[in-house]
BAZATOR-774129 format. One record per residue (C-alpha): x, y negated, z negated; residue number from 1. Coordinates in Angstrom, 2 decimals, decimal comma. Layout:
! residues N
<east = X | north = Y | up = Z | seq = NUM>
...
//
This chain:
! residues 393
<east = -30,84 | north = 3,54 | up = -14,53 | seq = 1>
<east = -30,46 | north = 0,99 | up = -11,71 | seq = 2>
<east = -30,16 | north = 2,85 | up = -8,43 | seq = 3>
<east = -29,52 | north = 1,75 | up = -4,86 | seq = 4>
<east = -30,66 | north = 3,65 | up = -1,79 | seq = 5>
<east = -29,02 | north = 2,90 | up = 1,56 | seq = 6>
<east = -31,31 | north = 3,59 | up = 4,51 | seq = 7>
<east = -28,71 | north = 4,15 | up = 7,25 | seq = 8>
<east = -31,08 | north = 4,99 | up = 10,11 | seq = 9>
<east = -29,15 | north = 2,62 | up = 12,42 | seq = 10>
<east = -25,75 | north = 3,26 | up = 10,81 | seq = 11>
<east = -23,58 | north = 1,37 | up = 8,38 | seq = 12>
<east = -20,57 | north = -0,96 | up = 8,46 | seq = 13>
<east = -18,82 | north = -3,09 | up = 5,89 | seq = 14>
<east = -20,41 | north = -6,38 | up = 6,92 | seq = 15>
<east = -23,89 | north = -4,79 | up = 7,09 | seq = 16>
<east = -23,42 | north = -3,49 | up = 3,54 | seq = 17>
<east = -22,40 | north = -6,87 | up = 2,14 | seq = 18>
<east = -25,24 | north = -8,57 | up = 4,04 | seq = 19>
<east = -27,84 | north = -6,15 | up = 2,64 | seq = 20>
<east = -26,52 | north = -6,64 | up = -0,91 | seq = 21>
<east = -26,52 | north = -10,43 | up = -0,54 | seq = 22>
<east = -30,09 | north = -10,17 | up = 0,72 | seq = 23>
<east = -30,95 | north = -8,39 | up = -2,52 | seq = 24>
<east = -30,14 | north = -11,58 | up = -4,40 | seq = 25>
<east = -26,39 | north = -11,92 | up = -4,84 | seq = 26>
<east = -25,49 | north = -15,62 | up = -4,38 | seq = 27>
<east = -22,92 | north = -16,26 | up = -1,66 | seq = 28>
<east = -21,22 | north = -18,68 | up = -4,05 | seq = 29>
<east = -20,70 | north = -15,88 | up = -6,57 | seq = 30>
<east = -19,13 | north = -13,70 | up = -3,89 | seq = 31>
<east = -16,80 | north = -16,53 | up = -2,83 | seq = 32>
<east = -15,77 | north = -17,28 | up = -6,42 | seq = 33>
<east = -14,94 | north = -13,65 | up = -7,15 | seq = 34>
<east = -13,12 | north = -13,06 | up = -3,86 | seq = 35>
<east = -10,89 | north = -16,04 | up = -4,66 | seq = 36>
<east = -9,43 | north = -13,93 | up = -7,47 | seq = 37>
<east = -7,76 | north = -11,74 | up = -4,82 | seq = 38>
<east = -5,43 | north = -14,62 | up = -4,11 | seq = 39>
<east = -5,49 | north = -14,15 | up = -0,36 | seq = 40>
<east = -3,53 | north = -16,78 | up = 1,59 | seq = 41>
<east = -5,32 | north = -20,09 | up = 1,22 | seq = 42>
<east = -7,68 | north = -20,74 | up = 4,10 | seq = 43>
<east = -7,27 | north = -17,21 | up = 5,45 | seq = 44>
<east = -11,01 | north = -16,72 | up = 5,85 | seq = 45>
<east = -14,34 | north = -18,49 | up = 5,72 | seq = 46>
<east = -17,55 | north = -16,72 | up = 4,69 | seq = 47>
<east = -21,03 | north = -17,53 | up = 5,99 | seq = 48>
<east = -24,50 | north = -16,04 | up = 6,22 | seq = 49>
<east = -27,37 | north = -16,63 | up = 8,60 | seq = 50>
<east = -30,89 | north = -15,34 | up = 9,10 | seq = 51>
<east = -31,35 | north = -13,39 | up = 12,30 | seq = 52>
<east = -33,54 | north = -10,74 | up = 13,91 | seq = 53>
<east = -33,01 | north = -7,30 | up = 15,33 | seq = 54>
<east = -35,93 | north = -6,21 | up = 17,52 | seq = 55>
<east = -38,15 | north = -8,81 | up = 15,81 | seq = 56>
<east = -37,26 | north = -7,65 | up = 12,28 | seq = 57>
<east = -35,67 | north = -10,29 | up = 10,05 | seq = 58>
<east = -32,33 | north = -9,57 | up = 8,45 | seq = 59>
<east = -29,32 | north = -11,33 | up = 6,95 | seq = 60>
<east = -26,06 | north = -11,53 | up = 8,93 | seq = 61>
<east = -22,77 | north = -11,80 | up = 7,06 | seq = 62>
<east = -19,74 | north = -13,21 | up = 8,90 | seq = 63>
<east = -16,09 | north = -13,59 | up = 8,01 | seq = 64>
<east = -14,12 | north = -16,09 | up = 10,10 | seq = 65>
<east = -10,54 | north = -14,83 | up = 9,76 | seq = 66>
<east = -7,58 | north = -17,20 | up = 9,95 | seq = 67>
<east = -4,98 | north = -14,87 | up = 8,45 | seq = 68>
<east = -1,73 | north = -14,59 | up = 10,43 | seq = 69>
<east = -1,13 | north = -10,95 | up = 9,40 | seq = 70>
<east = -1,67 | north = -8,36 | up = 12,13 | seq = 71>
<east = -1,65 | north = -5,39 | up = 9,75 | seq = 72>
<east = -1,39 | north = -4,53 | up = 6,07 | seq = 73>
<east = -0,12 | north = -1,43 | up = 4,29 | seq = 74>
<east = -2,35 | north = 0,53 | up = 1,96 | seq = 75>
<east = 0,09 | north = 0,15 | up = -0,94 | seq = 76>
<east = 0,01 | north = -3,63 | up = -0,53 | seq = 77>
<east = -3,79 | north = -3,76 | up = -0,44 | seq = 78>
<east = -4,07 | north = -1,49 | up = -3,48 | seq = 79>
<east = -1,57 | north = -3,58 | up = -5,43 | seq = 80>
<east = -3,31 | north = -6,81 | up = -4,45 | seq = 81>
<east = -6,62 | north = -5,53 | up = -5,83 | seq = 82>
<east = -5,04 | north = -4,03 | up = -8,98 | seq = 83>
<east = -3,19 | north = -7,26 | up = -9,82 | seq = 84>
<east = -6,12 | north = -9,56 | up = -9,13 | seq = 85>
<east = -8,32 | north = -11,28 | up = -11,69 | seq = 86>
<east = -11,35 | north = -9,18 | up = -10,71 | seq = 87>
<east = -13,19 | north = -7,19 | up = -13,35 | seq = 88>
<east = -12,10 | north = -3,65 | up = -14,10 | seq = 89>
<east = -15,25 | north = -2,18 | up = -12,58 | seq = 90>
<east = -14,86 | north = -4,11 | up = -9,33 | seq = 91>
<east = -11,20 | north = -3,09 | up = -9,08 | seq = 92>
<east = -12,06 | north = 0,56 | up = -9,67 | seq = 93>
<east = -14,81 | north = 0,58 | up = -7,03 | seq = 94>
<east = -12,80 | north = -1,28 | up = -4,37 | seq = 95>
<east = -9,67 | north = 0,83 | up = -4,89 | seq = 96>
<east = -11,74 | north = 4,01 | up = -4,71 | seq = 97>
<east = -13,13 | north = 2,99 | up = -1,31 | seq = 98>
<east = -9,72 | north = 2,02 | up = 0,07 | seq = 99>
<east = -8,21 | north = 5,24 | up = -1,26 | seq = 100>
<east = -10,74 | north = 7,33 | up = 0,68 | seq = 101>
<east = -10,06 | north = 5,25 | up = 3,76 | seq = 102>
<east = -6,30 | north = 5,63 | up = 3,42 | seq = 103>
<east = -6,57 | north = 9,39 | up = 2,93 | seq = 104>
<east = -8,55 | north = 9,69 | up = 6,17 | seq = 105>
<east = -6,08 | north = 7,52 | up = 8,10 | seq = 106>
<east = -3,13 | north = 9,50 | up = 6,71 | seq = 107>
<east = -4,69 | north = 12,76 | up = 7,86 | seq = 108>
<east = -5,54 | north = 11,46 | up = 11,32 | seq = 109>
<east = -2,06 | north = 10,05 | up = 11,95 | seq = 110>
<east = -0,14 | north = 12,80 | up = 10,18 | seq = 111>
<east = 1,67 | north = 10,57 | up = 7,70 | seq = 112>
<east = 1,89 | north = 10,30 | up = 3,93 | seq = 113>
<east = -0,69 | north = 8,03 | up = 2,36 | seq = 114>
<east = 2,09 | north = 5,66 | up = 1,24 | seq = 115>
<east = 3,01 | north = 5,15 | up = 4,91 | seq = 116>
<east = -0,50 | north = 4,27 | up = 6,07 | seq = 117>
<east = -0,90 | north = 0,82 | up = 7,54 | seq = 118>
<east = -4,16 | north = -0,66 | up = 8,70 | seq = 119>
<east = -4,89 | north = -2,84 | up = 11,66 | seq = 120>
<east = -8,52 | north = -4,02 | up = 11,83 | seq = 121>
<east = -9,31 | north = -2,09 | up = 8,65 | seq = 122>
<east = -6,56 | north = -3,90 | up = 6,79 | seq = 123>
<east = -7,46 | north = -7,29 | up = 8,18 | seq = 124>
<east = -8,89 | north = -9,88 | up = 5,84 | seq = 125>
<east = -12,46 | north = -9,37 | up = 7,02 | seq = 126>
<east = -12,43 | north = -5,70 | up = 6,04 | seq = 127>
<east = -10,75 | north = -6,40 | up = 2,72 | seq = 128>
<east = -13,56 | north = -8,89 | up = 2,13 | seq = 129>
<east = -16,16 | north = -6,28 | up = 3,13 | seq = 130>
<east = -14,87 | north = -3,62 | up = 0,74 | seq = 131>
<east = -14,07 | north = -5,83 | up = -2,23 | seq = 132>
<east = -17,22 | north = -7,84 | up = -1,52 | seq = 133>
<east = -19,29 | north = -4,67 | up = -1,70 | seq = 134>
<east = -17,79 | north = -3,88 | up = -5,10 | seq = 135>
<east = -18,48 | north = -7,41 | up = -6,34 | seq = 136>
<east = -22,11 | north = -7,31 | up = -5,21 | seq = 137>
<east = -22,73 | north = -3,89 | up = -6,73 | seq = 138>
<east = -21,50 | north = -5,11 | up = -10,09 | seq = 139>
<east = -23,61 | north = -8,28 | up = -9,89 | seq = 140>
<east = -26,73 | north = -6,23 | up = -9,16 | seq = 141>
<east = -25,96 | north = -3,79 | up = -11,98 | seq = 142>
<east = -26,06 | north = -0,75 | up = -9,69 | seq = 143>
<east = -25,34 | north = 2,46 | up = -11,60 | seq = 144>
<east = -25,92 | north = 5,08 | up = -8,90 | seq = 145>
<east = -25,97 | north = 4,99 | up = -5,09 | seq = 146>
<east = -27,83 | north = 7,31 | up = -2,72 | seq = 147>
<east = -27,68 | north = 7,36 | up = 1,07 | seq = 148>
<east = -29,69 | north = 8,70 | up = 3,96 | seq = 149>
<east = -28,13 | north = 10,83 | up = 6,70 | seq = 150>
<east = -25,70 | north = 8,99 | up = 8,98 | seq = 151>
<east = -26,06 | north = 8,76 | up = 12,79 | seq = 152>
<east = -22,98 | north = 9,89 | up = 14,73 | seq = 153>
<east = -23,36 | north = 7,67 | up = 17,81 | seq = 154>
<east = -21,43 | north = 8,32 | up = 21,00 | seq = 155>
<east = -19,26 | north = 6,67 | up = 23,64 | seq = 156>
<east = -15,97 | north = 4,87 | up = 23,05 | seq = 157>
<east = -14,68 | north = 1,97 | up = 20,98 | seq = 158>
<east = -11,67 | north = -0,29 | up = 21,54 | seq = 159>
<east = -9,28 | north = -0,40 | up = 18,56 | seq = 160>
<east = -5,71 | north = -1,35 | up = 17,77 | seq = 161>
<east = -4,84 | north = 2,31 | up = 18,48 | seq = 162>
<east = -6,43 | north = 2,11 | up = 21,93 | seq = 163>
<east = -9,70 | north = 3,43 | up = 23,26 | seq = 164>
<east = -11,11 | north = 6,01 | up = 20,87 | seq = 165>
<east = -14,17 | north = 8,27 | up = 21,02 | seq = 166>
<east = -17,16 | north = 7,55 | up = 18,79 | seq = 167>
<east = -17,20 | north = 8,36 | up = 15,97 | seq = 168>
<east = -13,57 | north = 7,30 | up = 15,57 | seq = 169>
<east = -11,15 | north = 9,96 | up = 14,22 | seq = 170>
<east = -10,88 | north = 8,33 | up = 10,78 | seq = 171>
<east = -14,67 | north = 8,05 | up = 10,61 | seq = 172>
<east = -15,00 | north = 11,75 | up = 11,43 | seq = 173>
<east = -12,71 | north = 12,64 | up = 8,52 | seq = 174>
<east = -14,74 | north = 10,45 | up = 6,17 | seq = 175>
<east = -18,00 | north = 12,00 | up = 7,36 | seq = 176>
<east = -16,92 | north = 15,53 | up = 6,46 | seq = 177>
<east = -19,21 | north = 16,85 | up = 3,76 | seq = 178>
<east = -21,84 | north = 14,17 | up = 4,42 | seq = 179>
<east = -25,20 | north = 14,71 | up = 6,20 | seq = 180>
<east = -25,07 | north = 13,43 | up = 9,79 | seq = 181>
<east = -27,31 | north = 13,60 | up = 12,85 | seq = 182>
<east = -27,20 | north = 12,83 | up = 16,57 | seq = 183>
<east = -30,72 | north = 11,42 | up = 16,83 | seq = 184>
<east = -29,61 | north = 8,05 | up = 18,12 | seq = 185>
<east = -28,39 | north = 6,33 | up = 21,26 | seq = 186>
<east = -24,80 | north = 5,52 | up = 22,28 | seq = 187>
<east = -22,53 | north = 3,09 | up = 20,49 | seq = 188>
<east = -20,52 | north = 3,00 | up = 17,26 | seq = 189>
<east = -23,13 | north = 3,40 | up = 14,55 | seq = 190>
<east = -20,84 | north = 4,10 | up = 11,59 | seq = 191>
<east = -17,54 | north = 2,26 | up = 11,21 | seq = 192>
<east = -14,61 | north = 3,60 | up = 9,16 | seq = 193>
<east = -15,32 | north = 0,98 | up = 6,48 | seq = 194>
<east = -19,00 | north = 1,90 | up = 6,33 | seq = 195>
<east = -18,19 | north = 5,60 | up = 6,16 | seq = 196>
<east = -15,64 | north = 5,00 | up = 3,38 | seq = 197>
<east = -18,20 | north = 3,10 | up = 1,30 | seq = 198>
<east = -20,70 | north = 5,94 | up = 1,52 | seq = 199>
<east = -18,12 | north = 8,71 | up = 1,09 | seq = 200>
<east = -16,57 | north = 7,08 | up = -1,96 | seq = 201>
<east = -19,67 | north = 5,85 | up = -3,77 | seq = 202>
<east = -22,77 | north = 7,87 | up = -2,87 | seq = 203>
<east = -23,77 | north = 10,44 | up = -5,48 | seq = 204>
<east = -26,64 | north = 11,91 | up = -3,47 | seq = 205>
<east = -27,95 | north = 12,15 | up = 0,09 | seq = 206>
<east = -31,16 | north = 12,76 | up = 1,95 | seq = 207>
<east = -34,57 | north = 11,44 | up = 1,03 | seq = 208>
<east = -34,94 | north = 8,41 | up = -1,18 | seq = 209>
<east = -34,95 | north = 9,39 | up = -4,87 | seq = 210>
<east = -37,97 | north = 8,61 | up = -7,04 | seq = 211>
<east = -37,58 | north = 5,02 | up = -8,15 | seq = 212>
<east = -39,53 | north = 1,98 | up = -9,29 | seq = 213>
<east = -38,81 | north = -0,27 | up = -6,30 | seq = 214>
<east = -37,89 | north = -3,83 | up = -7,26 | seq = 215>
<east = -36,13 | north = -5,41 | up = -4,28 | seq = 216>
<east = -35,20 | north = -4,67 | up = -0,67 | seq = 217>
<east = -32,40 | north = -6,16 | up = 1,37 | seq = 218>
<east = -31,70 | north = -6,02 | up = 5,10 | seq = 219>
<east = -28,23 | north = -6,43 | up = 6,59 | seq = 220>
<east = -27,89 | north = -6,98 | up = 10,34 | seq = 221>
<east = -25,17 | north = -5,41 | up = 12,43 | seq = 222>
<east = -23,30 | north = -7,35 | up = 15,08 | seq = 223>
<east = -24,84 | north = -5,51 | up = 18,04 | seq = 224>
<east = -28,35 | north = -4,99 | up = 19,34 | seq = 225>
<east = -29,17 | north = -1,35 | up = 20,05 | seq = 226>
<east = -32,09 | north = -0,54 | up = 22,37 | seq = 227>
<east = -33,18 | north = 2,58 | up = 20,48 | seq = 228>
<east = -33,66 | north = 1,00 | up = 17,02 | seq = 229>
<east = -33,18 | north = -2,25 | up = 15,06 | seq = 230>
<east = -29,52 | north = -2,44 | up = 14,05 | seq = 231>
<east = -30,25 | north = -3,05 | up = 10,38 | seq = 232>
<east = -29,05 | north = -1,47 | up = 7,14 | seq = 233>
<east = -31,83 | north = -1,46 | up = 4,57 | seq = 234>
<east = -30,99 | north = -1,39 | up = 0,86 | seq = 235>
<east = -33,60 | north = -0,43 | up = -1,74 | seq = 236>
<east = -32,91 | north = -1,47 | up = -5,33 | seq = 237>
<east = -34,88 | north = -0,19 | up = -8,29 | seq = 238>
<east = -34,88 | north = 1,82 | up = -11,46 | seq = 239>
<east = -34,99 | north = 5,59 | up = -11,63 | seq = 240>
<east = -38,29 | north = 7,16 | up = -12,57 | seq = 241>
<east = -37,72 | north = 9,54 | up = -15,45 | seq = 242>
<east = -39,78 | north = 12,69 | up = -15,22 | seq = 243>
<east = -41,87 | north = 13,47 | up = -18,27 | seq = 244>
<east = -41,08 | north = 16,29 | up = -20,67 | seq = 245>
<east = -37,57 | north = 16,73 | up = -19,28 | seq = 246>
<east = -38,72 | north = 17,86 | up = -15,85 | seq = 247>
<east = -35,93 | north = 19,39 | up = -13,81 | seq = 248>
<east = -35,72 | north = 20,33 | up = -10,12 | seq = 249>
<east = -34,24 | north = 23,72 | up = -9,30 | seq = 250>
<east = -33,91 | north = 26,01 | up = -6,31 | seq = 251>
<east = -35,56 | north = 29,44 | up = -6,39 | seq = 252>
<east = -33,79 | north = 31,78 | up = -3,92 | seq = 253>
<east = -34,95 | north = 35,32 | up = -3,16 | seq = 254>
<east = -33,81 | north = 38,28 | up = -1,07 | seq = 255>
<east = -35,57 | north = 41,62 | up = -0,49 | seq = 256>
<east = -33,17 | north = 44,57 | up = -0,61 | seq = 257>
<east = -33,81 | north = 48,26 | up = 0,01 | seq = 258>
<east = -30,41 | north = 49,62 | up = 1,05 | seq = 259>
<east = -28,04 | north = 48,60 | up = -1,76 | seq = 260>
<east = -27,12 | north = 50,81 | up = -4,71 | seq = 261>
<east = -28,09 | north = 49,82 | up = -8,27 | seq = 262>
<east = -24,41 | north = 49,31 | up = -9,01 | seq = 263>
<east = -24,12 | north = 46,86 | up = -6,09 | seq = 264>
<east = -27,07 | north = 44,67 | up = -7,05 | seq = 265>
<east = -26,05 | north = 44,86 | up = -10,70 | seq = 266>
<east = -22,60 | north = 43,55 | up = -9,80 | seq = 267>
<east = -24,19 | north = 40,82 | up = -7,67 | seq = 268>
<east = -26,17 | north = 39,71 | up = -10,73 | seq = 269>
<east = -22,97 | north = 39,51 | up = -12,78 | seq = 270>
<east = -21,21 | north = 37,45 | up = -10,12 | seq = 271>
<east = -24,16 | north = 35,05 | up = -9,71 | seq = 272>
<east = -24,20 | north = 34,38 | up = -13,44 | seq = 273>
<east = -20,42 | north = 33,91 | up = -13,48 | seq = 274>
<east = -20,67 | north = 31,33 | up = -10,68 | seq = 275>
<east = -23,25 | north = 29,24 | up = -12,52 | seq = 276>
<east = -26,71 | north = 30,54 | up = -11,61 | seq = 277>
<east = -29,27 | north = 29,37 | up = -14,16 | seq = 278>
<east = -31,05 | north = 32,71 | up = -14,10 | seq = 279>
<east = -30,97 | north = 35,97 | up = -12,11 | seq = 280>
<east = -33,62 | north = 38,68 | up = -12,17 | seq = 281>
<east = -34,93 | north = 41,71 | up = -10,27 | seq = 282>
<east = -38,51 | north = 42,52 | up = -9,25 | seq = 283>
<east = -39,55 | north = 45,97 | up = -8,01 | seq = 284>
<east = -41,25 | north = 45,75 | up = -4,61 | seq = 285>
<east = -42,58 | north = 48,07 | up = -1,92 | seq = 286>
<east = -41,01 | north = 47,44 | up = 1,48 | seq = 287>
<east = -41,71 | north = 48,64 | up = 5,01 | seq = 288>
<east = -41,76 | north = 52,37 | up = 5,76 | seq = 289>
<east = -42,86 | north = 52,90 | up = 2,14 | seq = 290>
<east = -39,35 | north = 52,24 | up = 0,86 | seq = 291>
<east = -39,03 | north = 51,16 | up = -2,78 | seq = 292>
<east = -36,89 | north = 48,06 | up = -2,97 | seq = 293>
<east = -35,86 | north = 45,22 | up = -5,24 | seq = 294>
<east = -36,29 | north = 41,47 | up = -4,87 | seq = 295>
<east = -33,21 | north = 39,73 | up = -6,20 | seq = 296>
<east = -34,03 | north = 36,18 | up = -7,31 | seq = 297>
<east = -31,82 | north = 33,48 | up = -8,71 | seq = 298>
<east = -32,36 | north = 29,94 | up = -9,97 | seq = 299>
<east = -29,80 | north = 27,22 | up = -9,41 | seq = 300>
<east = -29,28 | north = 23,49 | up = -8,98 | seq = 301>
<east = -29,69 | north = 22,23 | up = -5,38 | seq = 302>
<east = -25,96 | north = 21,55 | up = -5,01 | seq = 303>
<east = -25,16 | north = 25,17 | up = -5,93 | seq = 304>
<east = -27,40 | north = 26,77 | up = -3,28 | seq = 305>
<east = -24,95 | north = 27,24 | up = -0,40 | seq = 306>
<east = -22,21 | north = 28,72 | up = -2,57 | seq = 307>
<east = -24,49 | north = 31,12 | up = -4,44 | seq = 308>
<east = -26,38 | north = 32,13 | up = -1,30 | seq = 309>
<east = -23,08 | north = 32,99 | up = 0,34 | seq = 310>
<east = -22,12 | north = 35,08 | up = -2,68 | seq = 311>
<east = -25,43 | north = 37,01 | up = -2,59 | seq = 312>
<east = -25,08 | north = 37,72 | up = 1,13 | seq = 313>
<east = -21,49 | north = 38,87 | up = 0,61 | seq = 314>
<east = -22,04 | north = 41,10 | up = -2,42 | seq = 315>
<east = -25,25 | north = 42,84 | up = -1,25 | seq = 316>
<east = -26,62 | north = 44,29 | up = 1,98 | seq = 317>
<east = -29,12 | north = 41,44 | up = 2,36 | seq = 318>
<east = -28,96 | north = 39,74 | up = 5,75 | seq = 319>
<east = -30,90 | north = 36,66 | up = 4,73 | seq = 320>
<east = -32,75 | north = 34,94 | up = 1,93 | seq = 321>
<east = -35,53 | north = 32,42 | up = 1,45 | seq = 322>
<east = -35,59 | north = 29,52 | up = -0,98 | seq = 323>
<east = -37,79 | north = 26,73 | up = -2,17 | seq = 324>
<east = -37,57 | north = 23,82 | up = -4,55 | seq = 325>
<east = -39,45 | north = 23,99 | up = -7,82 | seq = 326>
<east = -39,97 | north = 21,60 | up = -10,70 | seq = 327>
<east = -39,70 | north = 22,94 | up = -14,20 | seq = 328>
<east = -40,46 | north = 21,56 | up = -17,66 | seq = 329>
<east = -37,72 | north = 22,34 | up = -20,16 | seq = 330>
<east = -37,19 | north = 21,57 | up = -23,81 | seq = 331>
<east = -33,92 | north = 20,17 | up = -25,05 | seq = 332>
<east = -31,70 | north = 22,73 | up = -26,72 | seq = 333>
<east = -28,24 | north = 23,08 | up = -28,20 | seq = 334>
<east = -26,02 | north = 25,70 | up = -29,81 | seq = 335>
<east = -25,02 | north = 25,09 | up = -33,42 | seq = 336>
<east = -23,07 | north = 27,02 | up = -36,03 | seq = 337>
<east = -24,81 | north = 27,56 | up = -39,37 | seq = 338>
<east = -23,53 | north = 29,06 | up = -42,59 | seq = 339>
<east = -25,52 | north = 32,17 | up = -43,60 | seq = 340>
<east = -25,27 | north = 35,09 | up = -46,02 | seq = 341>
<east = -23,22 | north = 36,80 | up = -43,31 | seq = 342>
<east = -20,90 | north = 33,85 | up = -42,79 | seq = 343>
<east = -20,85 | north = 31,49 | up = -39,79 | seq = 344>
<east = -23,45 | north = 32,40 | up = -37,15 | seq = 345>
<east = -24,35 | north = 30,67 | up = -33,89 | seq = 346>
<east = -27,98 | north = 29,59 | up = -33,52 | seq = 347>
<east = -29,86 | north = 28,20 | up = -30,55 | seq = 348>
<east = -31,90 | north = 25,18 | up = -31,62 | seq = 349>
<east = -34,87 | north = 23,97 | up = -29,55 | seq = 350>
<east = -36,23 | north = 20,42 | up = -29,93 | seq = 351>
<east = -39,65 | north = 18,93 | up = -29,24 | seq = 352>
<east = -40,17 | north = 15,65 | up = -27,37 | seq = 353>
<east = -39,68 | north = 13,63 | up = -30,55 | seq = 354>
<east = -36,27 | north = 15,20 | up = -31,15 | seq = 355>
<east = -37,36 | north = 17,36 | up = -34,07 | seq = 356>
<east = -36,13 | north = 20,96 | up = -34,31 | seq = 357>
<east = -38,93 | north = 23,33 | up = -33,28 | seq = 358>
<east = -37,09 | north = 26,59 | up = -33,95 | seq = 359>
<east = -33,63 | north = 28,01 | up = -34,54 | seq = 360>
<east = -32,84 | north = 31,50 | up = -33,29 | seq = 361>
<east = -29,65 | north = 33,47 | up = -34,03 | seq = 362>
<east = -27,59 | north = 34,43 | up = -31,00 | seq = 363>
<east = -27,91 | north = 38,13 | up = -30,23 | seq = 364>
<east = -24,17 | north = 38,72 | up = -29,85 | seq = 365>
<east = -23,58 | north = 37,48 | up = -33,41 | seq = 366>
<east = -26,43 | north = 39,67 | up = -34,71 | seq = 367>
<east = -24,96 | north = 42,67 | up = -32,91 | seq = 368>
<east = -21,49 | north = 41,98 | up = -34,33 | seq = 369>
<east = -22,79 | north = 41,65 | up = -37,90 | seq = 370>
<east = -24,88 | north = 44,82 | up = -37,63 | seq = 371>
<east = -21,80 | north = 46,81 | up = -36,62 | seq = 372>
<east = -19,53 | north = 45,21 | up = -39,21 | seq = 373>
<east = -21,99 | north = 45,62 | up = -42,11 | seq = 374>
<east = -23,54 | north = 48,88 | up = -40,89 | seq = 375>
<east = -27,02 | north = 47,31 | up = -41,09 | seq = 376>
<east = -29,79 | north = 47,80 | up = -38,52 | seq = 377>
<east = -29,62 | north = 45,00 | up = -35,98 | seq = 378>
<east = -33,33 | north = 44,19 | up = -36,33 | seq = 379>
<east = -32,85 | north = 43,68 | up = -40,09 | seq = 380>
<east = -29,96 | north = 41,30 | up = -39,42 | seq = 381>
<east = -32,08 | north = 39,38 | up = -36,97 | seq = 382>
<east = -35,02 | north = 39,08 | up = -39,39 | seq = 383>
<east = -32,81 | north = 37,84 | up = -42,23 | seq = 384>
<east = -31,13 | north = 35,32 | up = -39,98 | seq = 385>
<east = -34,49 | north = 34,20 | up = -38,60 | seq = 386>
<east = -35,41 | north = 33,10 | up = -42,11 | seq = 387>
<east = -32,20 | north = 31,07 | up = -42,26 | seq = 388>
<east = -33,04 | north = 29,48 | up = -38,94 | seq = 389>
<east = -36,58 | north = 28,67 | up = -40,09 | seq = 390>
<east = -35,11 | north = 26,58 | up = -42,89 | seq = 391>
<east = -33,57 | north = 24,29 | up = -40,25 | seq = 392>
<east = -36,90 | north = 23,72 | up = -38,46 | seq = 393>
//
């Protein structure tokens, strides 16, 4: 899989994104040819690139010289313009997704329906170029997944068509909700609404750079020089590194409990399984003051941690938990229905690395049902069905 990681240590804007993607190898001529399919007013803008430096680090600067007479554009008009253009379906989908997120944020900030949203600088030709241009470049580079680092908040004020606004701007704040941010930066607007919309709409993961076979890097320069860091967006393009033997990263979370009833922790186990925990188990432990206790552990995917941790802390008397990341090696498996002497029975099939069936085991609930229906010992049912499963291996 081709993946792109955006290193947003200095922030992100629309023009920085396009510049970084062009620096990865997208020809400017290709971008111009594709943008012409939008059918913007003839001569409404002129695109150019130049090599520059930010604190002695080389980067590409992308500029849009706007000659459009429009002072603002409505979201519906922008969306229709993209939908009716000659751009590819993938580019349309990506660009419209970004603008939709942007329009939703603007609608919330101004208290209007999304159909009533109109953009000033965001709807100007240069920002339309930035968003659609980003979609064009991503398709050219064959990017299949995007990841982003945490975004700096910045501080101070910025002049906009709505007047002087605090940084980050209100629409940017809405777009940043649910994304990792930090304040470890100096003053100034570090993330623009367009930059925030690109990340919010397209990034499928955040934090550290994922494991990848690095192929290219691109650097896009911002319009300002910041004293605390080079104002550059770095883009890393490569292919994902597949872990051997179906490795899988999980979270192991644990809480020590000595003042909950068995019924309480039993119910907590039920709820954790219902909410998607991969596994839940108890371990008998000895706690302080010689109290017998139980360690409740659960396994989950990283994105499930906060929700399941909250559930554990709500359903038990635990006042905290610890967790760590763990890699695991798992075999592929699937549930199939096989015809047996007892009729249709569900089996769990496990495959080796070549895709061959290693073993087929009957599901316990089916064995239990058959034993009751036929008045046969459950262990006999299981043994007879095991022979049927062995025939599939």
